[in-house]
C-alpha positions in Angstrom: 125.3 -114.4 54.3 122.8 -116.9 53.0 123.6 -120.2 51.3 122.4 -120.7 47.7 120.2 -123.6 48.6 118.3 -121.4 51.1 118.0 -118.6 48.5 116.8 -121.1 45.9 114.2 -122.5 48.4 112.9 -119.1 49.6 112.6 -117.7 46.0 110.6 -120.8 45.0 108.4 -120.2 48.1 107.9 -116.5 47.0 106.7 -117.6 43.6 103.7 -119.6 45.1 100.5 -117.8 44.1 99.1 -115.7 47.0 102.3 -115.9 49.0 103.1 -112.7 51.0 106.7 -111.8 50.4 106.7 -109.7 53.6 105.2 -112.6 55.7 107.6 -115.2 54.1 110.6 -112.9 54.7 109.6 -112.3 58.4 109.0 -116.0 59.1 112.5 -116.8 57.7 114.3 -113.8 59.3 115.2 -112.3 55.9 114.8 -108.6 55.1 111.7 -108.2 52.8 113.6 -105.9 50.4 116.4 -108.5 50.1 113.9 -111.2 49.3 112.2 -109.0 46.7 115.7 -108.4 45.2 116.4 -112.2 45.0 113.0 -112.7 43.3 113.8 -110.0 40.7 117.3 -111.5 40.0 115.8 -114.9 39.6 113.3 -113.5 37.1 116.1 -112.0 35.1 118.4 -115.0 35.4 116.4 -118.2 36.1 118.3 -121.0 37.7 121.2 -118.8 39.0 120.8 -120.4 42.4 121.5 -123.9 41.0 124.7 -125.3 42.4 126.4 -128.6 42.0 127.4 -130.7 44.9 131.1 -130.9 45.8 132.1 -134.4 46.3 135.1 -135.2 48.4 137.6 -137.8 47.3 137.5 -141.0 49.4 140.2 -143.5 49.5 139.6 -146.8 51.3 142.8 -148.4 52.6 142.7 -151.8 54.4 144.2 -151.4 57.9 146.5 -154.1 59.2 146.2 -154.6 63.0 149.5 -155.7 64.7 149.3 -159.2 66.4 149.8 -157.7 69.9 146.7 -155.5 69.6 144.4 -158.4 68.8 142.1 -159.0 71.7 139.2 -157.4 73.6 140.3 -153.8 73.0 141.8 -154.3 69.5 139.8 -151.5 68.0 140.1 -149.1 71.0 142.8 -147.0 69.2 142.2 -148.0 65.6 141.5 -145.3 63.0 138.1 -145.9 61.5 138.0 -142.9 59.2 140.4 -140.3 57.8 139.0 -136.9 56.6 141.0 -134.4 54.7 139.7 -130.9 55.1 141.4 -127.5 54.8 144.7 -129.2 54.2 144.5 -131.2 57.5 144.0 -134.9 57.9 141.6 -135.8 60.7 141.9 -139.4 61.9 138.6 -140.4 63.6 139.0 -143.2 66.1 136.5 -145.6 67.3 134.6 -144.2 70.3 134.6 -140.5 69.3 131.3 -138.8 70.0 129.5 -137.2 67.1 129.3 -134.0 69.1 133.2 -133.9 69.4 133.6 -134.7 65.7 131.1 -131.9 64.7 133.1 -129.3 66.7 136.4 -130.4 65.2 134.9 -130.3 61.6 133.2 -126.9 62.2 136.5 -125.4 63.3 138.3 -126.7 60.3 135.6 -125.5 57.9 136.0 -122.0 59.4 139.7 -122.1 58.3 139.0 -123.4 54.8 137.6 -120.0 53.5 
């Protein structure tokens, strides 16, 4: 399944004068007949690939740090960001690697469908 942004992009590329649909499809690993169909659909309904961005609600809440935690490692366990996705709240603590966060969010996105 292809995302609308990709479809929009490849259909626009297909409209470039002199562009080979077969070559464009092959370079982007799309069946040439599928690309031809998208171009025909776009000709009948221009702008059908236009989608609006979905913005996620963000709430910034000041975090109070208890007095005993103040010191060299005061932020070691502090929550930096909370992300709500697929009905789950993910609390991202300082020090988490981007790769780990990417895996967690990918797994949650898979359950959101």
